[in-house]
KOLTOR-84071 format. One record per residue (C-alpha): residue in one letter; x, y, z. Coordinates in pm, whole numbers, padded with zeros to 5 digits, always signed. Example, Ala and Ser with C-alpha at 12.3 -4.5 7.8 and 13.67 -1.06 7.14 Angstrom:
2
a+01230-00450+00780;s+01367-00106+00714;
This chain:
444
m+00000+00000+00000;q+00126+00348-00081;n+00281+00553+00196;l-00009+00760+00323;a+00227+00994+00501;s+00299+01146+00160;s-00069+01228+00103;h-00201+01581+00142;h-00362+01587+00484;a-00648+01812+00580;s-00837+01893+00894;g-01218+01881+00889;t-01335+01969+00540;d-01062+02226+00476;w-00904+02015+00205;v-00569+02103+00059;s-00655+02136-00309;p-00431+01942-00549;l-00582+02110-00856;t-00257+02279-00957;s-00170+01931-01087;e-00287+01832-01437;s-00366+01479-01324;a-00575+01606-01032;r-00768+01835-01266;v-00844+01542-01496;m-00976+01331-01206;h-01175+01629-01078;l-01331+01668-01424;l-01425+01302-01451;r-01580+01295-01103;r-01806+01587-01191;a-01873+01536-01561;t-01918+01159-01547;f-01975+00891-01282;g-01616+00854-01176;y-01401+00614-01373;t-01251+00273-01408;r-00874+00243-01402;t-00870+00210-01782;q-01086+00519-01830;l-00866+00719-01596;e-00547+00615-01774;a-00693+00719-02111;a-00799+01059-01977;l-00467+01122-01806;s-00290+01040-02131;a-00510+01286-02322;g-00486+01563-02063;f-00751+01799-01928;n-00828+02007-02237;k-00853+01714-02479;t-01065+01523-02229;v-01307+01818-02212;d-01324+01815-02593;s-01382+01441-02603;l-01656+01447-02341;i-01847+01728-02509;e-01802+01637-02875;t-01847+01258-02866;k-02196+01160-02981;p-02395+00984-02707;v-02412+00607-02736;e-02773+00492-02749;p-02868+00235-02484;p-02996-00106-02592;v-03362-00138-02681;l-03581-00218-02382;a-03795-00514-02483;a-04051-00444-02210;a-04140-00111-02375;t-04398-00283-02597;t-04589-00408-02293;p-04956-00300-02322;g-05017+00022-02132;g-04649+00039-02037;r-04740-00179-01740;f-04404-00329-01658;a-04210-00299-01334;i-04036+00034-01289;g-03738-00160-01154;t-03690-00302-01504;l-03651+00049-01644;q-03430+00163-01358;q-03197-00135-01398;w-03184-00086-01776;w-03060+00271-01725;v-02809+00186-01452;d-02672-00097-01666;h-02611+00158-01940;m-02448+00402-01696;l-02207+00126-01593;t-02112+00015-01943;t-02151+00313-02177;a-01857+00453-02371;t-02008+00804-02330;p-02058+00858-01956;f-02082+01237-01990;a-02398+01188-02195;e-02543+00979-01911;r-02444+01239-01652;m-02620+01506-01860;t-02922+01279-01905;l-02941+01248-01526;f-02909+01625-01491;w-03199+01690-01730;h-03398+01407-01569;g-03385+01608-01247;h-03451+01939-01421;f-03726+01856-01671;t-03892+01640-01410;s-04154+01371-01456;d-04235+01069-01242;y-04357+00727-01344;r-04649+00729-01100;k-04836+01016-01261;a-04716+00937-01612;a-04885+00599-01551;d-04709+00440-01848;d-04351+00320-01811;t-04313+00308-02188;f-04355+00687-02185;m-04087+00717-01916;y-03856+00500-02128;w-03915+00726-02427;q-03847+01032-02216;n-03511+00891-02110;l-03420+00831-02475;t-03525+01185-02564;w-03340+01354-02279;r-03019+01176-02387;r-03060+01279-02750;i-03129+01645-02667;a-02890+01672-02371;l-02622+01865-02560;t-02829+02040-02825;n-02987+02387-02797;l-03253+02507-02556;n-03495+02609-02830;s-03528+02261-02978;m-03502+02103-02633;l-03803+02293-02501;m-04015+02191-02797;q-03932+01825-02741;v-03984+01857-02366;t-04326+02015-02424;t-04440+01738-02658;d-04293+01447-02465;p-04578+01206-02378;a-04468+01153-02016;m-04445+01530-01968;l-04782+01582-02136;r-04932+01359-01869;y-04719+01469-01574;l-04799+01839-01603;d-05146+01791-01754;l-05086+01956-02091;a-05250+01655-02260;t-05582+01751-02097;s-05552+02125-02169;t-05787+02278-02424;g-05847+02628-02549;q-06185+02630-02379;n-06049+02489-02053;p-05673+02556-02037;n-05472+02381-01766;e-05206+02612-01619;n-04968+02353-01470;y-04727+02320-01760;s-04732+02690-01843;r-04631+02771-01484;e-04356+02512-01447;l-04217+02582-01793;m-04136+02933-01671;e-04076+02884-01299;l-03878+02560-01287;f-03756+02493-01640;t-03642+02827-01780;m-03681+03156-01592;g-03736+03115-01220;a-03995+03262-00988;g-04049+03636-00997;n-03975+03676-01367;y-04329+03636-01498;s-04680+03729-01386;e-04984+03518-01306;e-05139+03663-01618;d-04844+03526-01817;v-04925+03183-01671;r-05288+03208-01779;q-05208+03344-02123;g-04929+03090-02175;a-05169+02808-02090;k-05403+02926-02365;a-05122+02943-02622;l-04996+02595-02530;a-05336+02422-02536;g-05413+02158-02799;w-05148+01891-02746;q-05257+01529-02705;l-05094+01193-02643;p-04995+01004-02957;q-05224+00737-03096;p-05111+00381-03016;d-05015+00135-03288;s-05272-00112-03159;i-05497-00194-02866;a-05452-00508-02656;t-05716-00671-02438;v-05547-00764-02111;v-05684-00964-01818;v-05646-00748-01506;d-05840-00974-01266;k-05817-01346-01338;v-06057-01443-01060;k-06339-01221-01185;n-06226-01243-01548;v-06203-00865-01578;t-06028-00737-01889;q-05908-00394-01994;k-05814-00250-02331;l-05465-00099-02319;p-05256+00088-02579;v-04956-00078-02743;y-04671+00122-02898;t-04410-00043-03117;s-04202+00271-03174;q-04135+00602-03000;k-04377+00885-03070;a-04418+01249-02967;g-04739+01425-02872;v-04966+01540-03152;f-05130+01881-03193;n-05506+01894-03241;q-05608+02229-03383;k-05968+02168-03279;r-05861+02168-02913;a-05639+02477-02944;f-05721+02827-02824;k-05868+03046-03094;g-05783+03410-03050;s-05512+03647-02937;v-05303+03611-02621;s-05065+03849-02445;f-04761+03659-02318;l-04439+03806-02178;g-04495+04139-02349;t-04608+04014-02690;s-04964+03985-02819;g-05105+03783-03104;a-05215+03437-03210;l-04921+03269-03037;d-04846+02896-03064;t-04606+02672-02872;q-04299+02779-03069;a-04388+03144-03013;v-04418+03080-02638;i-04073+02926-02637;a-03933+03214-02841;r-04066+03467-02590;i-03912+03271-02303;l-03574+03264-02476;a-03597+03640-02529;q-03621+03706-02155;p-03305+03826-01977;a-03369+03588-01685;t-03353+03266-01891;a-02981+03228-01963;p-02858+03308-01609;f-03128+03084-01457;l-03004+02781-01650;a-02640+02881-01603;a-02686+02899-01227;k-02850+02556-01218;v-02564+02402-01415;a-02302+02574-01197;q-02468+02444-00881;h-02451+02089-01012;f-02102+02099-01165;v-01902+02374-00993;t-02015+02510-00656;p-02333+02510-00444;q-02340+02891-00438;p-02201+03040-00760;d-02152+03415-00741;k-02356+03647-00958;a-02066+03759-01177;y-01978+03398-01264;v-02340+03311-01340;n-02379+03619-01559;r-02059+03536-01747;l-02182+03183-01816;g-02527+03316-01904;d-02383+03564-02152;s-02190+03285-02323;f-02502+03065-02329;r-02725+03335-02473;g-02460+03447-02722;s-02439+03091-02859;k-02817+03086-02918;y-02855+02864-02612;d-02615+02592-02726;v-02565+02351-02433;k-02223+02236-02557;t-02105+02596-02543;l-02237+02633-02189;m-02073+02314-02065;r-01741+02401-02228;a-01754+02743-02061;v-01820+02572-01727;f-01539+02315-01750;t-01278+02559-01880;s-01365+02839-01638;p-01115+02922-01361;e-01393+02862-01110;f-01424+02496-01207;t-01072+02416-01090;a-01046+02684-00821;a-00904+02562-00489;a-01213+02689-00306;n-01435+02462-00517;y-01236+02142-00463;r-01467+01884-00303;a-01734+02153-00279;l-02007+01925-00416;l-02164+01608-00278;k-02231+01311-00501;s-02595+01223-00548;p-02683+00863-00457;t-02673+00756-00821;e-02338+00925-00881;f-02197+00773-00562;m-02309+00418-00640;v-02208+00419-01005;h-01871+00577-00919;a-01811+00312-00652;s-01900+00039-00902;n-01663+00188-01158;a-01384+00214-00900;l-01426-00156-00828;g-01437-00237-01200;a-01776-00401-01143;t-02040-00372-01417;g-02286-00623-01270;l-02411-00426-00971;s-02718-00261-01125;k-02966-00460-00914;i-02794-00348-00594;v-02777+00012-00718;v-03149+00016-00795;a-03242-00152-00467;s-03028+00090-00265;g-03136+00418-00427;s-03460+00483-00240;g-03294+00447+00100;m-03048+00718+00001;g-03324+00943-00132;q-03297+00892-00508;s-03511+00645-00693;l-03473+00699-01067;f-03792+00800-01252;d-03951+00878-00915;p-03843+01226-00800;p-04015+01363-00487;d-04204+01639-00671;v-04196+01871-00970;n-03889+02045-00825;g-03688+01729-00887;w-03436+01605-00635;p-03251+01822-00384;n-02882+01881-00438;n-02550+01872-00254;g-02586+01882+00126;s-02952+01780+00113;w-02843+01427+00027;i-02684+01360+00364;s-02856+01264+00688;s-02783+01009+00958;n-03007+00759+00777;t-02871+00812+00427;v-02512+00783+00549;v-02594+00439+00690;e-02750+00344+00355;r-02432+00447+00173;v-02228+00229+00403;n-02471-00060+00351;f-02441-00023-00025;v-02061-00048-00013;t-02088-00360+00203;a-02332-00518-00043;a-02129-00414-00347;l-01806-00559-00210;g-01992-00880-00131;h-02117-00914-00489;v-01797-00838-00680;k-01700-01150-00870;g-01333-01238-00883;a-01048-01043-00734;l-01085-00680-00638;p-00865-00424-00815;p-00540-00359-00624;s-00616-00120-00339;k-00263+00018-00324;d-00346+00287-00581;a-00703+00356-00467;t-00628+00655-00247;r-00430+00825-00522;q-00665+00738-00807;q-00997+00779-00628;l-00916+01034-00356;d-00631+01229-00517;g-00415+01125-00219;v-00589+01405-00027;l-00696+01243+00299;g-00827+01359+00631;p-00641+01223+00936;q-00919+00978+01025;t-00931+00820+00680;a-00551+00801+00666;n-00536+00631+01006;l-00805+00378+00916;l-00632+00290+00592;n-00299+00245+00769;q-00465+00000+01008;a-00644-00201+00738;t-00498-00545+00676;d-00664-00669+00355;e-00787-00551+00015;k-01158-00559+00099;s-01107-00352+00414;r-00904-00091+00226;w-01166-00062-00045;f-01443-00039+00214;i-01266+00246+00395;t-01197+00425+00066;l-01555+00405-00063;v-01730+00500+00263;s-01486+00780+00342;p-01609+01140+00352;e-01357+01214+00079;f-01523+00970-00164;q-01870+01116-00104;l-01748+01449-00236;k-01659+01560-00585;
């Protein structure tokens, strides 16, 4: 085992930042932009260097996950665990982990949950869509978000008509997805709802008669979809007349609503702040957010441009922002699996998520999941420890050598307690356990 005395020690959470080192910056990037790394992935990134790794992450086209056979189940009535495991399996094996990290980010931002969507096929489609749009531009993204079948159900746009507009989607589109509270009026919500009315769920490819109660021989007709579809616009259900939305009046449609939102000065900094909170620091300062927002708006809301500006900003590798973020449960579990070189832990990851506060496709509410410090409590810490115990028990074959774990996974930057525990450990499994449950590993 490496000599821990040579590691950078720290007291409390006042870590000594190693980010003046190129290798430390590369590991820092991978921890935040992906789900950690295997030894092979780390070696490739270190060989490429920080700047080329940023380019590779951003410019490599996302790898599509395998087709989910269960998606053709009538009514999308298959176990949500099947969908969750399908996604985690892809997180653990994909050649484009940045795309998965961005898919998870948008999953928490453009929120839907499987319970209200009431069709797991729709949730599967949404995951495919969020991956495909993750690094495109906000204009096209918002159109696809608006017409996504799971979203149409989740925020009730599928039931909204010109005669009886539902305001849920109009409100959340502005408040949570693009502009933030205080940057629109209640009249904008009402008028936006009128302009957005008319969307419906897509027609199924067929209808299946399914037995839902064998004892009483009760059957139900359920939709069957053989391919992914977006919502459809029914002009007969649309609002007929003029609306006044965010300072513009006329016969506005969905694209016009989106255009008005993108024209608002609050939109770019709102999204920039959200990204910075997830990838840089829990409390980005206003000047930094405005700088990122200016770049985002100037690029016509190109997400690649925004993410490149984030990763290459001085703030991203500033000493004050080292270990400033806390891994979400999914990030923590997938990173731990990658560190162990284990790709077969998806069942354990899925089973452990709810106890830590993050069950994929089932966010707590329309705000999505909390972030950073909100993930940690006395109960969730125990669940993280339990996951590591279970993961180590399910790894097949020999564990990776632990002698390099502190350098490769923790940058060699250890608090005194972690250093002492590692010095006392007598076997590989114990060293890996201490590494993965350490406070240092929970941070990124």
